[in-house]
VMD Tcl script that builds the backbone (N, CA, C; Angstrom):
set m [mol new atoms 189]
animate dup $m
set s [atomselect $m all]
$s set {name element resname resid chain x y z} {
  {N N ALA 1 A 47.148 95.206 239.036}
  {CA C ALA 1 A 47.963 94.344 239.995}
  {C C ALA 1 A 48.616 94.028 238.223}
  {N N SER 2 A 49.342 93.369 238.347}
  {CA C SER 2 A 49.501 92.383 237.142}
  {C C SER 2 A 49.060 91.425 236.986}
  {N N ILE 3 A 49.478 90.375 235.704}
  {CA C ILE 3 A 48.981 89.120 236.025}
  {C C ILE 3 A 51.468 88.184 236.007}
  {N N CYS 4 A 50.678 87.091 236.241}
  {CA C CYS 4 A 52.002 86.060 237.098}
  {C C CYS 4 A 52.526 84.958 235.696}
  {N N LYS 5 A 53.306 85.525 235.321}
  {CA C LYS 5 A 53.354 84.940 233.676}
  {C C LYS 5 A 53.644 82.841 234.019}
  {N N LYS 6 A 53.856 82.340 235.088}
  {CA C LYS 6 A 53.445 81.419 235.495}
  {C C LYS 6 A 52.927 80.766 236.056}
  {N N CYS 7 A 51.331 81.011 236.800}
  {CA C CYS 7 A 50.082 81.010 236.831}
  {C C CYS 7 A 49.117 81.392 236.507}
  {N N ILE 8 A 49.883 82.363 235.780}
  {CA C ILE 8 A 48.709 82.680 234.854}
  {C C ILE 8 A 47.388 82.981 236.012}
  {N N ASN 9 A 47.699 83.574 237.508}
  {CA C ASN 9 A 46.365 84.611 238.358}
  {C C ASN 9 A 46.963 86.316 238.507}
  {N N PRO 10 A 45.837 86.460 238.416}
  {CA C PRO 10 A 46.325 88.944 239.704}
  {C C PRO 10 A 47.727 88.350 240.275}
  {N N LYS 11 A 48.794 88.778 239.930}
  {CA C LYS 11 A 49.004 89.727 241.090}
  {C C LYS 11 A 49.955 90.353 241.494}
  {N N PRO 12 A 48.872 90.477 243.146}
  {CA C PRO 12 A 49.539 91.904 243.227}
  {C C PRO 12 A 51.330 92.699 243.533}
  {N N PRO 13 A 50.522 93.885 244.074}
  {CA C PRO 13 A 52.521 94.496 244.060}
  {C C PRO 13 A 53.094 93.098 245.646}
  {N N ARG 14 A 53.955 93.431 245.381}
  {CA C ARG 14 A 55.324 92.907 246.559}
  {C C ARG 14 A 53.924 91.673 246.877}
  {N N THR 15 A 53.761 90.704 245.239}
  {CA C THR 15 A 53.522 89.362 245.071}
  {C C THR 15 A 54.587 88.376 244.717}
  {N N HIS 16 A 55.276 87.400 244.905}
  {CA C HIS 16 A 57.044 86.528 243.884}
  {C C HIS 16 A 55.921 85.087 244.572}
  {N N HIS 17 A 56.242 84.994 242.844}
  {CA C HIS 17 A 56.084 83.280 242.185}
  {C C HIS 17 A 57.248 82.968 243.052}
  {N N CYS 18 A 56.985 81.410 243.455}
  {CA C CYS 18 A 57.546 80.412 244.210}
  {C C CYS 18 A 57.854 79.139 243.743}
  {N N SER 19 A 59.114 79.090 243.309}
  {CA C SER 19 A 59.585 78.302 241.870}
  {C C SER 19 A 59.074 76.412 242.687}
  {N N VAL 20 A 58.837 76.701 243.238}
  {CA C VAL 20 A 59.168 74.833 244.999}
  {C C VAL 20 A 57.794 75.195 245.216}
  {N N CYS 21 A 57.410 76.081 245.511}
  {CA C CYS 21 A 55.528 75.450 245.619}
  {C C CYS 21 A 54.478 75.786 244.437}
  {N N ASP 22 A 55.217 76.220 243.973}
  {CA C ASP 22 A 54.527 76.821 242.016}
  {C C ASP 22 A 53.495 77.710 242.440}
  {N N SER 23 A 53.430 78.363 243.453}
  {CA C SER 23 A 51.498 79.596 243.562}
  {C C SER 23 A 52.261 81.087 244.024}
  {N N CYS 24 A 52.169 81.859 243.815}
  {CA C CYS 24 A 52.363 83.680 244.391}
  {C C CYS 24 A 52.248 83.133 245.603}
  {N N VAL 25 A 52.750 84.289 246.605}
  {CA C VAL 25 A 53.045 84.430 247.425}
  {C C VAL 25 A 52.928 85.803 247.882}
  {N N LEU 26 A 52.042 86.191 249.126}
  {CA C LEU 26 A 52.308 87.303 249.191}
  {C C LEU 26 A 53.236 88.256 249.780}
  {N N LYS 27 A 54.187 89.301 249.923}
  {CA C LYS 27 A 55.065 89.745 250.684}
  {C C LYS 27 A 55.952 88.263 250.778}
  {N N MET 28 A 56.203 87.452 249.876}
  {CA C MET 28 A 57.599 86.263 250.463}
  {C C MET 28 A 58.518 87.016 250.134}
  {N N ASP 29 A 58.933 85.976 252.153}
  {CA C ASP 29 A 60.051 85.860 252.557}
  {C C ASP 29 A 61.394 84.839 251.706}
  {N N HIS 30 A 60.734 84.323 252.568}
  {CA C HIS 30 A 61.795 82.718 251.486}
  {C C HIS 30 A 60.524 81.547 251.648}
  {N N HIS 31 A 61.537 80.400 250.675}
  {CA C HIS 31 A 60.408 79.214 251.251}
  {C C HIS 31 A 61.861 78.309 251.929}
  {N N CYS 32 A 60.847 77.174 252.737}
  {CA C CYS 32 A 61.614 77.176 253.708}
  {C C CYS 32 A 61.762 75.725 253.920}
  {N N PRO 33 A 62.274 75.123 253.971}
  {CA C PRO 33 A 62.588 73.559 253.413}
  {C C PRO 33 A 62.563 73.083 254.399}
  {N N TRP 34 A 62.879 72.875 255.589}
  {CA C TRP 34 A 62.509 72.425 256.911}
  {C C TRP 34 A 60.384 72.472 257.033}
  {N N LEU 35 A 59.766 73.114 257.108}
  {CA C LEU 35 A 58.322 72.971 256.680}
  {C C LEU 35 A 57.959 72.744 255.693}
  {N N ASN 36 A 58.443 73.055 254.260}
  {CA C ASN 36 A 58.202 72.736 253.186}
  {C C ASN 36 A 56.936 74.015 252.615}
  {N N ASN 37 A 57.731 75.093 252.927}
  {CA C ASN 37 A 56.472 75.834 252.617}
  {C C ASN 37 A 56.910 76.998 252.916}
  {N N CYS 38 A 55.937 78.372 252.113}
  {CA C CYS 38 A 56.694 79.946 251.516}
  {C C CYS 38 A 55.828 80.384 252.790}
  {N N VAL 39 A 57.420 81.737 253.544}
  {CA C VAL 39 A 56.683 82.449 254.489}
  {C C VAL 39 A 56.627 83.861 254.147}
  {N N GLY 40 A 55.385 83.601 254.254}
  {CA C GLY 40 A 54.550 85.087 253.069}
  {C C GLY 40 A 53.564 85.774 254.689}
  {N N HIS 41 A 53.667 87.015 253.809}
  {CA C HIS 41 A 52.436 88.058 254.656}
  {C C HIS 41 A 51.201 86.873 256.161}
  {N N TYR 42 A 51.015 86.009 254.912}
  {CA C TYR 42 A 49.559 85.136 256.133}
  {C C TYR 42 A 50.835 84.679 257.163}
  {N N ASN 43 A 51.952 84.416 256.738}
  {CA C ASN 43 A 52.184 82.804 258.101}
  {C C ASN 43 A 53.481 83.599 258.630}
  {N N HIS 44 A 54.557 84.457 258.276}
  {CA C HIS 44 A 55.189 85.153 259.081}
  {C C HIS 44 A 55.361 85.083 260.294}
  {N N ARG 45 A 54.553 85.634 261.066}
  {CA C ARG 45 A 53.965 85.514 262.489}
  {C C ARG 45 A 54.112 84.146 261.847}
  {N N TYR 46 A 54.092 83.542 262.852}
  {CA C TYR 46 A 54.138 81.851 262.995}
  {C C TYR 46 A 55.129 81.384 262.768}
  {N N PHE 47 A 55.712 81.809 261.373}
  {CA C PHE 47 A 56.958 80.922 261.273}
  {C C PHE 47 A 57.945 81.962 262.456}
  {N N PHE 48 A 57.885 83.540 262.856}
  {CA C PHE 48 A 59.398 83.147 263.716}
  {C C PHE 48 A 58.827 82.534 265.285}
  {N N LEU 49 A 57.401 82.557 265.643}
  {CA C LEU 49 A 57.006 81.517 266.834}
  {C C LEU 49 A 57.654 80.332 266.929}
  {N N TYR 50 A 57.446 80.459 265.274}
  {CA C TYR 50 A 58.566 78.653 265.231}
  {C C TYR 50 A 59.677 78.697 265.404}
  {N N MET 51 A 60.276 80.027 265.115}
  {CA C MET 51 A 61.697 79.429 265.249}
  {C C MET 51 A 61.907 79.827 266.301}
  {N N VAL 52 A 61.433 80.757 267.289}
  {CA C VAL 52 A 61.473 81.194 269.137}
  {C C VAL 52 A 61.955 80.050 269.902}
  {N N HIS 53 A 59.918 79.176 269.590}
  {CA C HIS 53 A 60.041 77.978 270.181}
  {C C HIS 53 A 61.019 76.560 269.801}
  {N N THR 54 A 61.604 76.790 268.718}
  {CA C THR 54 A 62.697 75.862 268.768}
  {C C THR 54 A 63.930 76.253 269.093}
  {N N ILE 55 A 64.179 76.888 269.105}
  {CA C ILE 55 A 65.673 78.145 269.364}
  {C C ILE 55 A 65.267 77.985 271.445}
  {N N VAL 56 A 64.422 78.635 272.352}
  {CA C VAL 56 A 64.069 78.246 273.065}
  {C C VAL 56 A 64.109 76.455 273.558}
  {N N GLY 57 A 63.794 75.757 273.219}
  {CA C GLY 57 A 63.470 73.914 273.562}
  {C C GLY 57 A 64.184 73.733 273.161}
  {N N LYS 58 A 65.946 74.000 272.530}
  {CA C LYS 58 A 66.946 73.449 272.163}
  {C C LYS 58 A 67.896 74.061 273.419}
  {N N LYS 59 A 67.658 74.845 273.700}
  {CA C LYS 59 A 68.552 75.300 275.500}
  {C C LYS 59 A 67.520 74.558 276.286}
  {N N GLY 60 A 66.688 74.239 276.238}
  {CA C GLY 60 A 66.019 73.827 277.702}
  {C C GLY 60 A 66.452 72.688 278.077}
  {N N ILE 61 A 67.183 72.008 277.055}
  {CA C ILE 61 A 67.519 70.203 277.003}
  {C C ILE 61 A 69.014 70.746 276.649}
  {N N TYR 62 A 69.772 71.608 276.922}
  {CA C TYR 62 A 70.967 71.714 277.256}
  {C C TYR 62 A 71.241 72.239 278.435}
  {N N VAL 63 A 69.989 72.353 279.636}
  {CA C VAL 63 A 69.826 73.043 280.856}
  {C C VAL 63 A 70.128 72.256 281.201}
}
mol reanalyze $m
mol bondsrecalc $m
mol representation Tube
mol addrep $m
């Protein structure tokens, strides 16, 4: 593992530093502006479920 130059912490492979959160995120996908949180290894499943429920909920409004 290398060291992150911005937060001076150990940086495992496939870890990226988010400039918005100012922290390293394992398997970072993106920073979500609506949730103000990074989507990565530990919360990708929950983000996906959130998006599914949001889309299903919007379709229920229009039916």
